[in-house]
CHARMM-style PDB file with segment names, atoms N, HN, CA, C and O in Angstrom:
ATOM      1  N   MET     1       0.835  -1.156   0.000  1.00  0.00      PROA
ATOM      2  CA  MET     1       0.000   0.000   0.000  1.00  0.00      PROA
ATOM      3  C   MET     1       0.894   1.238   0.000  1.00  0.00      PROA
ATOM      4  O   MET     1       1.795   1.355   0.831  1.00  0.00      PROA
ATOM      5  N   VAL     2       0.648   2.156  -0.923  1.00  0.00      PROA
ATOM      6  HN  VAL     2      -0.084   2.061  -1.598  1.00  0.00      PROA
ATOM      7  CA  VAL     2       1.399   3.412  -0.972  1.00  0.00      PROA
ATOM      8  C   VAL     2       0.813   4.364   0.068  1.00  0.00      PROA
ATOM      9  O   VAL     2      -0.394   4.601   0.097  1.00  0.00      PROA
ATOM     10  N   THR     3       1.686   4.908   0.924  1.00  0.00      PROA
ATOM     11  HN  THR     3       2.667   4.716   0.901  1.00  0.00      PROA
ATOM     12  CA  THR     3       1.240   5.835   1.956  1.00  0.00      PROA
ATOM     13  C   THR     3       1.710   7.264   1.715  1.00  0.00      PROA
ATOM     14  O   THR     3       1.224   8.196   2.356  1.00  0.00      PROA
ATOM     15  N   GLY     4       2.669   7.441   0.778  1.00  0.00      PROA
ATOM     16  HN  GLY     4       3.064   6.684   0.258  1.00  0.00      PROA
ATOM     17  CA  GLY     4       3.138   8.792   0.504  1.00  0.00      PROA
ATOM     18  C   GLY     4       3.974   8.872  -0.755  1.00  0.00      PROA
ATOM     19  O   GLY     4       4.627   7.906  -1.152  1.00  0.00      PROA
ATOM     20  N   THR     5       3.943  10.035  -1.373  1.00  0.00      PROA
ATOM     21  HN  THR     5       3.412  10.819  -1.051  1.00  0.00      PROA
ATOM     22  CA  THR     5       4.788  10.319  -2.534  1.00  0.00      PROA
ATOM     23  C   THR     5       5.316  11.735  -2.406  1.00  0.00      PROA
ATOM     24  O   THR     5       4.666  12.600  -1.818  1.00  0.00      PROA
ATOM     25  N   ALA     6       6.483  11.964  -2.952  1.00  0.00      PROA
ATOM     26  HN  ALA     6       7.011  11.261  -3.429  1.00  0.00      PROA
ATOM     27  CA  ALA     6       7.075  13.304  -2.951  1.00  0.00      PROA
ATOM     28  C   ALA     6       7.856  13.469  -4.248  1.00  0.00      PROA
ATOM     29  O   ALA     6       8.740  12.669  -4.557  1.00  0.00      PROA
ATOM     30  N   ILE     7       7.524  14.509  -5.002  1.00  0.00      PROA
ATOM     31  HN  ILE     7       6.806  15.158  -4.752  1.00  0.00      PROA
ATOM     32  CA  ILE     7       8.225  14.809  -6.247  1.00  0.00      PROA
ATOM     33  C   ILE     7       9.284  15.856  -5.944  1.00  0.00      PROA
ATOM     34  O   ILE     7       8.978  16.934  -5.434  1.00  0.00      PROA
ATOM     35  N   GLY     8      10.521  15.534  -6.261  1.00  0.00      PROA
ATOM     36  HN  GLY     8      10.769  14.658  -6.675  1.00  0.00      PROA
ATOM     37  CA  GLY     8      11.636  16.425  -5.982  1.00  0.00      PROA
ATOM     38  C   GLY     8      11.954  17.324  -7.171  1.00  0.00      PROA
ATOM     39  O   GLY     8      11.256  17.312  -8.185  1.00  0.00      PROA
ATOM     40  N   ALA     9      12.998  18.084  -7.026  1.00  0.00      PROA
ATOM     41  HN  ALA     9      13.565  18.094  -6.202  1.00  0.00      PROA
ATOM     42  CA  ALA     9      13.441  19.011  -8.067  1.00  0.00      PROA
ATOM     43  C   ALA     9      14.879  18.690  -8.458  1.00  0.00      PROA
ATOM     44  O   ALA     9      15.641  18.136  -7.667  1.00  0.00      PROA
ATOM     45  N   THR    10      15.234  19.042  -9.676  1.00  0.00      PROA
ATOM     46  HN  THR    10      14.615  19.493 -10.319  1.00  0.00      PROA
ATOM     47  CA  THR    10      16.607  18.923 -10.157  1.00  0.00      PROA
ATOM     48  C   THR    10      16.938  20.199 -10.914  1.00  0.00      PROA
ATOM     49  O   THR    10      16.082  21.067 -11.084  1.00  0.00      PROA
ATOM     50  N   GLU    11      18.167  20.310 -11.364  1.00  0.00      PROA
ATOM     51  HN  GLU    11      18.862  19.605 -11.226  1.00  0.00      PROA
ATOM     52  CA  GLU    11      18.558  21.472 -12.163  1.00  0.00      PROA
ATOM     53  C   GLU    11      17.920  21.431 -13.547  1.00  0.00      PROA
ATOM     54  O   GLU    11      17.827  22.456 -14.222  1.00  0.00      PROA
ATOM     55  N   SER    12      17.485  20.258 -13.963  1.00  0.00      PROA
ATOM     56  HN  SER    12      17.560  19.425 -13.415  1.00  0.00      PROA
ATOM     57  CA  SER    12      16.889  20.079 -15.280  1.00  0.00      PROA
ATOM     58  C   SER    12      15.370  20.179 -15.191  1.00  0.00      PROA
ATOM     59  O   SER    12      14.769  19.674 -14.243  1.00  0.00      PROA
ATOM     60  N   ASP    13      14.750  20.826 -16.170  1.00  0.00      PROA
ATOM     61  HN  ASP    13      15.238  21.236 -16.940  1.00  0.00      PROA
ATOM     62  CA  ASP    13      13.293  20.885 -16.223  1.00  0.00      PROA
ATOM     63  C   ASP    13      12.689  19.610 -16.791  1.00  0.00      PROA
ATOM     64  O   ASP    13      11.466  19.479 -16.846  1.00  0.00      PROA
ATOM     65  N   SER    14      13.527  18.664 -17.215  1.00  0.00      PROA
ATOM     66  HN  SER    14      14.521  18.770 -17.170  1.00  0.00      PROA
ATOM     67  CA  SER    14      12.995  17.456 -17.842  1.00  0.00      PROA
ATOM     68  C   SER    14      13.245  16.189 -17.018  1.00  0.00      PROA
ATOM     69  O   SER    14      13.023  15.084 -17.511  1.00  0.00      PROA
ATOM     70  N   GLN    15      13.701  16.333 -15.782  1.00  0.00      PROA
ATOM     71  HN  GLN    15      13.882  17.232 -15.381  1.00  0.00      PROA
ATOM     72  CA  GLN    15      13.922  15.184 -14.908  1.00  0.00      PROA
ATOM     73  C   GLN    15      13.426  15.512 -13.511  1.00  0.00      PROA
ATOM     74  O   GLN    15      13.636  16.616 -13.007  1.00  0.00      PROA
ATOM     75  N   ARG    16      12.763  14.537 -12.887  1.00  0.00      PROA
ATOM     76  HN  ARG    16      12.592  13.640 -13.296  1.00  0.00      PROA
ATOM     77  CA  ARG    16      12.283  14.706 -11.515  1.00  0.00      PROA
ATOM     78  C   ARG    16      12.361  13.370 -10.784  1.00  0.00      PROA
ATOM     79  O   ARG    16      11.933  12.347 -11.319  1.00  0.00      PROA
ATOM     80  N   PRO    17      12.908  13.371  -9.555  1.00  0.00      PROA
ATOM     81  CA  PRO    17      12.852  12.160  -8.744  1.00  0.00      PROA
ATOM     82  C   PRO    17      11.497  12.092  -8.019  1.00  0.00      PROA
ATOM     83  O   PRO    17      10.939  13.117  -7.628  1.00  0.00      PROA
ATOM     84  N   VAL    18      10.993  10.893  -7.853  1.00  0.00      PROA
ATOM     85  HN  VAL    18      11.446  10.061  -8.171  1.00  0.00      PROA
ATOM     86  CA  VAL    18       9.760  10.685  -7.098  1.00  0.00      PROA
ATOM     87  C   VAL    18      10.054   9.653  -6.015  1.00  0.00      PROA
ATOM     88  O   VAL    18      10.411   8.513  -6.312  1.00  0.00      PROA
ATOM     89  N   ASP    19       9.901  10.058  -4.764  1.00  0.00      PROA
ATOM     90  HN  ASP    19       9.611  10.984  -4.522  1.00  0.00      PROA
ATOM     91  CA  ASP    19      10.095   9.143  -3.642  1.00  0.00      PROA
ATOM     92  C   ASP    19       8.736   8.584  -3.239  1.00  0.00      PROA
ATOM     93  O   ASP    19       7.784   9.330  -3.009  1.00  0.00      PROA
ATOM     94  N   ILE    20       8.666   7.261  -3.160  1.00  0.00      PROA
ATOM     95  HN  ILE    20       9.439   6.655  -3.347  1.00  0.00      PROA
ATOM     96  CA  ILE    20       7.432   6.569  -2.820  1.00  0.00      PROA
ATOM     97  C   ILE    20       7.659   5.816  -1.518  1.00  0.00      PROA
ATOM     98  O   ILE    20       8.658   5.112  -1.371  1.00  0.00      PROA
ATOM     99  N   THR    21       6.736   5.959  -0.572  1.00  0.00      PROA
ATOM    100  HN  THR    21       5.924   6.531  -0.691  1.00  0.00      PROA
ATOM    101  CA  THR    21       6.806   5.225   0.680  1.00  0.00      PROA
ATOM    102  C   THR    21       5.508   4.452   0.860  1.00  0.00      PROA
ATOM    103  O   THR    21       4.460   4.833   0.341  1.00  0.00      PROA
ATOM    104  N   GLY    22       5.600   3.382   1.591  1.00  0.00      PROA
ATOM    105  HN  GLY    22       6.452   3.072   2.013  1.00  0.00      PROA
ATOM    106  CA  GLY    22       4.413   2.569   1.839  1.00  0.00      PROA
ATOM    107  C   GLY    22       4.761   1.358   2.659  1.00  0.00      PROA
ATOM    108  O   GLY    22       5.763   1.330   3.373  1.00  0.00      PROA
ATOM    109  N   THR    23       3.910   0.347   2.542  1.00  0.00      PROA
ATOM    110  HN  THR    23       3.096   0.369   1.962  1.00  0.00      PROA
ATOM    111  CA  THR    23       4.122  -0.905   3.243  1.00  0.00      PROA
ATOM    112  C   THR    23       3.910  -2.072   2.287  1.00  0.00      PROA
ATOM    113  O   THR    23       3.102  -2.001   1.361  1.00  0.00      PROA
ATOM    114  N   VAL    24       4.647  -3.133   2.531  1.00  0.00      PROA
ATOM    115  HN  VAL    24       5.303  -3.190   3.283  1.00  0.00      PROA
ATOM    116  CA  VAL    24       4.488  -4.394   1.804  1.00  0.00      PROA
ATOM    117  C   VAL    24       4.322  -5.472   2.867  1.00  0.00      PROA
ATOM    118  O   VAL    24       5.245  -5.744   3.635  1.00  0.00      PROA
ATOM    119  N   GLU    25       3.154  -6.078   2.905  1.00  0.00      PROA
ATOM    120  HN  GLU    25       2.405  -5.857   2.281  1.00  0.00      PROA
ATOM    121  CA  GLU    25       2.852  -7.101   3.908  1.00  0.00      PROA
ATOM    122  C   GLU    25       3.162  -6.601   5.316  1.00  0.00      PROA
ATOM    123  O   GLU    25       3.679  -7.352   6.144  1.00  0.00      PROA
ATOM    124  N   GLY    26       2.849  -5.344   5.588  1.00  0.00      PROA
ATOM    125  HN  GLY    26       2.428  -4.734   4.917  1.00  0.00      PROA
ATOM    126  CA  GLY    26       3.031  -4.757   6.908  1.00  0.00      PROA
ATOM    127  C   GLY    26       4.408  -4.192   7.193  1.00  0.00      PROA
ATOM    128  O   GLY    26       4.598  -3.545   8.224  1.00  0.00      PROA
ATOM    129  N   SER    27       5.379  -4.414   6.313  1.00  0.00      PROA
ATOM    130  HN  SER    27       5.226  -4.939   5.476  1.00  0.00      PROA
ATOM    131  CA  SER    27       6.736  -3.894   6.518  1.00  0.00      PROA
ATOM    132  C   SER    27       6.927  -2.609   5.733  1.00  0.00      PROA
ATOM    133  O   SER    27       6.376  -2.474   4.641  1.00  0.00      PROA
ATOM    134  N   PRO    28       7.703  -1.650   6.266  1.00  0.00      PROA
ATOM    135  CA  PRO    28       7.940  -0.389   5.559  1.00  0.00      PROA
ATOM    136  C   PRO    28       8.662  -0.618   4.234  1.00  0.00      PROA
ATOM    137  O   PRO    28       9.487  -1.522   4.100  1.00  0.00      PROA
ATOM    138  N   TYR    29       8.333   0.219   3.269  1.00  0.00      PROA
ATOM    139  HN  TYR    29       7.663   0.954   3.378  1.00  0.00      PROA
ATOM    140  CA  TYR    29       8.936   0.137   1.943  1.00  0.00      PROA
ATOM    141  C   TYR    29       9.150   1.547   1.420  1.00  0.00      PROA
ATOM    142  O   TYR    29       8.322   2.432   1.637  1.00  0.00      PROA
ATOM    143  N   SER    30      10.263   1.751   0.732  1.00  0.00      PROA
ATOM    144  HN  SER    30      10.936   1.032   0.556  1.00  0.00      PROA
ATOM    145  CA  SER    30      10.483   3.039   0.057  1.00  0.00      PROA
ATOM    146  C   SER    30      11.307   2.799  -1.196  1.00  0.00      PROA
ATOM    147  O   SER    30      12.108   1.867  -1.263  1.00  0.00      PROA
ATOM    148  N   ASP    31      11.098   3.649  -2.181  1.00  0.00      PROA
ATOM    149  HN  ASP    31      10.447   4.406  -2.127  1.00  0.00      PROA
ATOM    150  CA  ASP    31      11.839   3.542  -3.426  1.00  0.00      PROA
ATOM    151  C   ASP    31      11.849   4.905  -4.090  1.00  0.00      PROA
ATOM    152  O   ASP    31      11.026   5.768  -3.785  1.00  0.00      PROA
ATOM    153  N   ARG    32      12.778   5.082  -4.989  1.00  0.00      PROA
ATOM    154  HN  ARG    32      13.446   4.381  -5.236  1.00  0.00      PROA
ATOM    155  CA  ARG    32      12.867   6.315  -5.769  1.00  0.00      PROA
ATOM    156  C   ARG    32      12.763   5.951  -7.242  1.00  0.00      PROA
ATOM    157  O   ARG    32      13.502   5.101  -7.738  1.00  0.00      PROA
ATOM    158  N   LEU    33      11.840   6.601  -7.930  1.00  0.00      PROA
ATOM    159  HN  LEU    33      11.240   7.291  -7.527  1.00  0.00      PROA
ATOM    160  CA  LEU    33      11.689   6.471  -9.375  1.00  0.00      PROA
ATOM    161  C   LEU    33      12.117   7.779 -10.010  1.00  0.00      PROA
ATOM    162  O   LEU    33      12.126   8.822  -9.358  1.00  0.00      PROA
ATOM    163  N   TRP    34      12.470   7.720 -11.282  1.00  0.00      PROA
ATOM    164  HN  TRP    34      12.462   6.872 -11.812  1.00  0.00      PROA
ATOM    165  CA  TRP    34      12.831   8.936 -12.005  1.00  0.00      PROA
ATOM    166  C   TRP    34      11.847   9.169 -13.135  1.00  0.00      PROA
ATOM    167  O   TRP    34      11.534   8.260 -13.904  1.00  0.00      PROA
ATOM    168  N   LEU    35      11.367  10.391 -13.226  1.00  0.00      PROA
ATOM    169  HN  LEU    35      11.621  11.130 -12.602  1.00  0.00      PROA
ATOM    170  CA  LEU    35      10.490  10.812 -14.312  1.00  0.00      PROA
ATOM    171  C   LEU    35      11.307  11.611 -15.314  1.00  0.00      PROA
ATOM    172  O   LEU    35      12.168  12.407 -14.937  1.00  0.00      PROA
ATOM    173  N   TYR    36      11.029  11.392 -16.593  1.00  0.00      PROA
ATOM    174  HN  TYR    36      10.330  10.747 -16.899  1.00  0.00      PROA
ATOM    175  CA  TYR    36      11.675  12.144 -17.664  1.00  0.00      PROA
ATOM    176  C   TYR    36      10.602  12.723 -18.574  1.00  0.00      PROA
ATOM    177  O   TYR    36       9.638  12.039 -18.918  1.00  0.00      PROA
ATOM    178  N   ARG    37      10.769  13.974 -18.961  1.00  0.00      PROA
ATOM    179  HN  ARG    37      11.553  14.530 -18.682  1.00  0.00      PROA
ATOM    180  CA  ARG    37       9.821  14.603 -19.874  1.00  0.00      PROA
ATOM    181  C   ARG    37      10.370  14.541 -21.287  1.00  0.00      PROA
ATOM    182  O   ARG    37      11.529  14.872 -21.540  1.00  0.00      PROA
ATOM    183  N   HSD    38       9.501  14.106 -22.210  1.00  0.00      PROA
ATOM    184  HN  HSD    38       8.560  13.838 -22.004  1.00  0.00      PROA
ATOM    185  CA  HSD    38       9.856  14.006 -23.622  1.00  0.00      PROA
ATOM    186  C   HSD    38       8.653  14.464 -24.432  1.00  0.00      PROA
ATOM    187  O   HSD    38       7.554  13.930 -24.277  1.00  0.00      PROA
ATOM    188  N   ASP    39       8.855  15.438 -25.284  1.00  0.00      PROA
ATOM    189  HN  ASP    39       9.748  15.871 -25.411  1.00  0.00      PROA
ATOM    190  CA  ASP    39       7.776  15.992 -26.114  1.00  0.00      PROA
ATOM    191  C   ASP    39       6.568  16.411 -25.282  1.00  0.00      PROA
ATOM    192  O   ASP    39       5.424  16.193 -25.683  1.00  0.00      PROA
ATOM    193  N   GLY    40       6.826  17.014 -24.120  1.00  0.00      PROA
ATOM    194  HN  GLY    40       7.754  17.191 -23.794  1.00  0.00      PROA
ATOM    195  CA  GLY    40       5.758  17.549 -23.284  1.00  0.00      PROA
ATOM    196  C   GLY    40       5.018  16.521 -22.442  1.00  0.00      PROA
ATOM    197  O   GLY    40       4.040  16.860 -21.776  1.00  0.00      PROA
ATOM    198  N   ARG    41       5.471  15.262 -22.461  1.00  0.00      PROA
ATOM    199  HN  ARG    41       6.265  14.986 -23.002  1.00  0.00      PROA
ATOM    200  CA  ARG    41       4.830  14.215 -21.665  1.00  0.00      PROA
ATOM    201  C   ARG    41       5.844  13.622 -20.699  1.00  0.00      PROA
ATOM    202  O   ARG    41       7.032  13.548 -21.013  1.00  0.00      PROA
ATOM    203  N   TRP    42       5.382  13.198 -19.520  1.00  0.00      PROA
ATOM    204  HN  TRP    42       4.417  13.259 -19.265  1.00  0.00      PROA
ATOM    205  CA  TRP    42       6.251  12.610 -18.505  1.00  0.00      PROA
ATOM    206  C   TRP    42       6.214  11.094 -18.588  1.00  0.00      PROA
ATOM    207  O   TRP    42       5.154  10.497 -18.782  1.00  0.00      PROA
ATOM    208  N   PHE    43       7.369  10.481 -18.442  1.00  0.00      PROA
ATOM    209  HN  PHE    43       8.230  10.966 -18.285  1.00  0.00      PROA
ATOM    210  CA  PHE    43       7.517   9.032 -18.484  1.00  0.00      PROA
ATOM    211  C   PHE    43       8.337   8.569 -17.291  1.00  0.00      PROA
ATOM    212  O   PHE    43       9.196   9.299 -16.796  1.00  0.00      PROA
ATOM    213  N   ILE    44       8.068   7.348 -16.831  1.00  0.00      PROA
ATOM    214  HN  ILE    44       7.370   6.755 -17.233  1.00  0.00      PROA
ATOM    215  CA  ILE    44       8.882   6.735 -15.783  1.00  0.00      PROA
ATOM    216  C   ILE    44      10.044   6.031 -16.453  1.00  0.00      PROA
ATOM    217  O   ILE    44       9.859   5.272 -17.404  1.00  0.00      PROA
ATOM    218  N   ALA    45      11.239   6.285 -15.955  1.00  0.00      PROA
ATOM    219  HN  ALA    45      11.389   6.902 -15.182  1.00  0.00      PROA
ATOM    220  CA  ALA    45      12.436   5.616 -16.484  1.00  0.00      PROA
ATOM    221  C   ALA    45      12.436   4.180 -15.986  1.00  0.00      PROA
ATOM    222  O   ALA    45      12.478   3.936 -14.780  1.00  0.00      PROA
ATOM    223  N   LEU    46      12.388   3.227 -16.914  1.00  0.00      PROA
ATOM    224  HN  LEU    46      12.354   3.425 -17.894  1.00  0.00      PROA
ATOM    225  CA  LEU    46      12.408   1.812 -16.562  1.00  0.00      PROA
ATOM    226  C   LEU    46      13.784   1.238 -16.844  1.00  0.00      PROA
ATOM    227  O   LEU    46      14.474   1.680 -17.762  1.00  0.00      PROA
ATOM    228  N   GLY    47      14.171   0.271 -16.067  1.00  0.00      PROA
ATOM    229  HN  GLY    47      13.609  -0.088 -15.321  1.00  0.00      PROA
ATOM    230  CA  GLY    47      15.462  -0.364 -16.258  1.00  0.00      PROA
ATOM    231  C   GLY    47      15.991  -0.856 -14.934  1.00  0.00      PROA
ATOM    232  O   GLY    47      15.320  -0.716 -13.911  1.00  0.00      PROA
ATOM    233  N   PRO    48      17.183  -1.430 -14.931  1.00  0.00      PROA
ATOM    234  CA  PRO    48      17.744  -1.958 -13.690  1.00  0.00      PROA
ATOM    235  C   PRO    48      17.980  -0.843 -12.676  1.00  0.00      PROA
ATOM    236  O   PRO    48      18.415   0.253 -13.030  1.00  0.00      PROA
ATOM    237  N   ASN    49      17.694  -1.132 -11.439  1.00  0.00      PROA
ATOM    238  HN  ASN    49      17.341  -2.022 -11.152  1.00  0.00      PROA
ATOM    239  CA  ASN    49      17.953  -0.207 -10.344  1.00  0.00      PROA
ATOM    240  C   ASN    49      19.328  -0.550  -9.787  1.00  0.00      PROA
ATOM    241  O   ASN    49      19.582  -1.705  -9.445  1.00  0.00      PROA
ATOM    242  N   ARG    50      20.207   0.420  -9.690  1.00  0.00      PROA
ATOM    243  HN  ARG    50      20.001   1.358  -9.968  1.00  0.00      PROA
ATOM    244  CA  ARG    50      21.570   0.136  -9.237  1.00  0.00      PROA
ATOM    245  C   ARG    50      21.610  -0.340  -7.795  1.00  0.00      PROA
ATOM    246  O   ARG    50      22.616  -0.911  -7.374  1.00  0.00      PROA
ATOM    247  N   ASN    51      20.536  -0.123  -7.011  1.00  0.00      PROA
ATOM    248  HN  ASN    51      19.718   0.341  -7.352  1.00  0.00      PROA
ATOM    249  CA  ASN    51      20.496  -0.582  -5.621  1.00  0.00      PROA
ATOM    250  C   ASN    51      19.786  -1.926  -5.462  1.00  0.00      PROA
ATOM    251  O   ASN    51      19.698  -2.455  -4.353  1.00  0.00      PROA
ATOM    252  N   ALA    52      19.282  -2.477  -6.560  1.00  0.00      PROA
ATOM    253  HN  ALA    52      19.353  -2.048  -7.460  1.00  0.00      PROA
ATOM    254  CA  ALA    52      18.527  -3.732  -6.484  1.00  0.00      PROA
ATOM    255  C   ALA    52      19.464  -4.920  -6.266  1.00  0.00      PROA
ATOM    256  O   ALA    52      20.606  -4.927  -6.725  1.00  0.00      PROA
ATOM    257  N   GLN    53      18.954  -5.910  -5.563  1.00  0.00      PROA
ATOM    258  HN  GLN    53      18.025  -5.904  -5.191  1.00  0.00      PROA
ATOM    259  CA  GLN    53      19.683  -7.150  -5.337  1.00  0.00      PROA
ATOM    260  C   GLN    53      19.081  -8.223  -6.238  1.00  0.00      PROA
ATOM    261  O   GLN    53      17.859  -8.368  -6.276  1.00  0.00      PROA
ATOM    262  N   PRO    54      19.898  -8.974  -6.960  1.00  0.00      PROA
ATOM    263  CA  PRO    54      19.356 -10.066  -7.782  1.00  0.00      PROA
ATOM    264  C   PRO    54      18.600 -11.074  -6.923  1.00  0.00      PROA
ATOM    265  O   PRO    54      18.958 -11.289  -5.764  1.00  0.00      PROA
ATOM    266  N   LYS    55      17.567 -11.690  -7.472  1.00  0.00      PROA
ATOM    267  HN  LYS    55      17.276 -11.515  -8.413  1.00  0.00      PROA
ATOM    268  CA  LYS    55      16.823 -12.719  -6.735  1.00  0.00      PROA
ATOM    269  C   LYS    55      17.756 -13.850  -6.347  1.00  0.00      PROA
ATOM    270  O   LYS    55      18.644 -14.242  -7.104  1.00  0.00      PROA
ATOM    271  N   GLY    56      17.530 -14.360  -5.149  1.00  0.00      PROA
ATOM    272  HN  GLY    56      16.808 -14.042  -4.535  1.00  0.00      PROA
ATOM    273  CA  GLY    56      18.325 -15.487  -4.677  1.00  0.00      PROA
ATOM    274  C   GLY    56      19.592 -15.100  -3.958  1.00  0.00      PROA
ATOM    275  O   GLY    56      20.374 -15.976  -3.589  1.00  0.00      PROA
ATOM    276  N   THR    57      19.828 -13.791  -3.741  1.00  0.00      PROA
ATOM    277  HN  THR    57      19.193 -13.079  -4.040  1.00  0.00      PROA
ATOM    278  CA  THR    57      21.044 -13.393  -3.021  1.00  0.00      PROA
ATOM    279  C   THR    57      20.705 -12.928  -1.633  1.00  0.00      PROA
ATOM    280  OT1 THR    57      21.597 -12.552  -0.872  1.00  0.00      PROA
TER     281      THR     57
END
């Protein structure tokens, strides 16, 4: 369940970090996503997260 979001600022008008907080099965959870603007529309940057741990480790 998402309990909070916060959109941050950067020096660029086409990039914004979004911090998401919530719970997963009762445990606290937080993550940061990056938004990018292209042709006047915002998109979520998808791809590997440098802080992610591979499954099974």
